[in-house]
C-alpha positions as CSV (number, residue, x, y, z in Angstrom):
1,Q,-0.1,0.0,-0.1
2,A,1.6,3.4,-1.0
3,H,1.6,6.4,1.2
4,V,1.2,9.8,-0.1
5,A,2.6,12.7,1.9
6,T,0.2,15.6,3.0
7,P,0.7,18.5,5.2
8,D,-1.2,16.4,7.5
9,G,1.0,13.0,7.5
10,P,0.7,10.4,5.2
11,L,-2.6,9.4,3.2
12,P,-3.1,5.9,2.5
13,T,-4.0,4.8,-1.1
14,R,-4.0,2.1,-3.4
15,C,-4.0,4.0,-6.6
16,C,-0.9,5.3,-7.9
17,P,0.9,8.7,-6.4
18,R,-0.5,10.9,-9.1
19,A,-3.9,9.8,-8.5
20,A,-3.9,10.3,-4.8
21,A,-2.3,13.7,-5.3
22,R,-5.5,14.7,-7.3
23,C,-7.4,14.0,-4.4
24,R,-5.0,15.4,-1.7
25,P,-7.1,18.6,-1.1
26,M,-9.6,16.6,0.9
27,A,-7.2,15.2,3.1
28,A,-6.1,18.7,4.5
29,A,-9.6,19.2,5.4
30,I,-11.0,16.6,7.2
31,R,-9.1,14.0,9.0
32,S,-11.3,10.7,8.6
33,L,-9.8,7.7,6.9
34,R,-13.5,6.7,5.9
35,V,-14.2,10.3,4.3
36,A,-10.9,10.0,2.7
37,R,-11.6,6.7,1.3
38,A,-15.0,7.6,0.2
39,Y,-13.5,10.7,-1.4
40,R,-11.3,8.7,-3.4
41,D,-13.7,6.5,-4.9
42,L,-15.6,9.7,-6.0
43,C,-12.2,11.2,-7.3
44,R,-11.7,7.6,-9.4
45,A,-15.5,7.6,-10.4
46,A,-15.0,11.2,-11.7
47,A,-11.5,10.0,-13.4
48,E,-13.2,7.1,-15.2
49,T,-16.5,8.8,-16.5
50,F,-14.9,12.3,-17.3
51,A,-12.0,10.6,-18.6
52,A,-11.6,13.0,-21.8
53,D,-12.4,16.2,-19.7
54,R,-10.2,17.3,-17.0
55,T,-11.8,20.5,-16.5
56,A,-14.8,18.4,-15.3
57,Q,-13.1,16.3,-12.9
58,R,-11.2,19.2,-11.4
59,T,-14.4,21.1,-10.9
60,L,-16.3,18.2,-9.4
61,R,-13.2,17.2,-7.0
62,S,-12.8,21.0,-6.1
63,Q,-16.5,21.9,-5.4
64,T,-17.1,18.5,-3.2
65,A,-14.1,19.0,-1.2
66,S,-15.4,22.7,-0.8
67,E,-18.7,21.6,0.3
68,L,-17.5,19.1,2.7
69,R,-15.1,21.7,4.3
70,R,-18.1,24.3,4.7
71,H,-20.4,21.9,6.2
72,R,-17.7,19.9,8.5
73,A,-19.1,21.1,11.9
74,T,-22.7,20.3,11.0
75,M,-22.4,16.8,9.0
76,S,-21.1,13.5,10.9
77,E,-18.7,11.2,9.5
78,E,-21.3,8.8,8.6
79,Q,-23.4,11.7,7.0
80,M,-20.1,12.8,5.1
81,V,-19.3,9.2,3.8
82,Q,-22.9,8.5,2.4
83,D,-23.1,11.7,0.9
84,L,-19.7,11.0,-1.3
85,R,-21.1,7.2,-1.6
86,T,-24.3,8.8,-3.2
87,G,-22.3,11.2,-5.3
88,T,-19.8,8.4,-6.3
89,D,-22.9,6.2,-7.4
90,F,-24.5,9.3,-9.4
91,V,-21.2,9.8,-11.2
92,R,-20.4,6.1,-12.2
93,Y,-24.0,5.1,-12.9
94,E,-26.1,8.2,-14.2
95,I,-23.8,10.6,-16.1
96,V,-23.1,9.6,-19.9
97,Q,-20.3,11.2,-21.4
98,A,-20.5,11.2,-25.0
99,S,-17.7,11.6,-27.2
100,Y,-17.3,12.4,-31.1
101,Q,-15.7,10.1,-33.4
C-alpha cells in the first residue's frame, strides 16, 4: 500500500501517487480515513466518467471538497461518507459522457 505525503501526514492509497495527488485537497480538511476513502472513490469515478474532460474532473473534486469543508461542523462522519457514496454512484451510473468520433 502506497502513502502520499500531505501536510497532515501520509494519506494511504491503493492507487498510484499521481491519482492520490488529485485527491489530496480533501485530506487536509477532514481527518477521517473513512471520508478520505469515500472521497478517493469519488475521484476515481470522476476520472473514469470524465476521462476526456479534465476540467469537469477538477471542478467536481474541488467543489465537493469545498462543500464538505463548509459543512464539516454540521455533518457527521457517517453523513459525509454517505453523501460521498451517493455522489460516487451518481457519477458512475447516471452520467453519460458522449464523445465525437
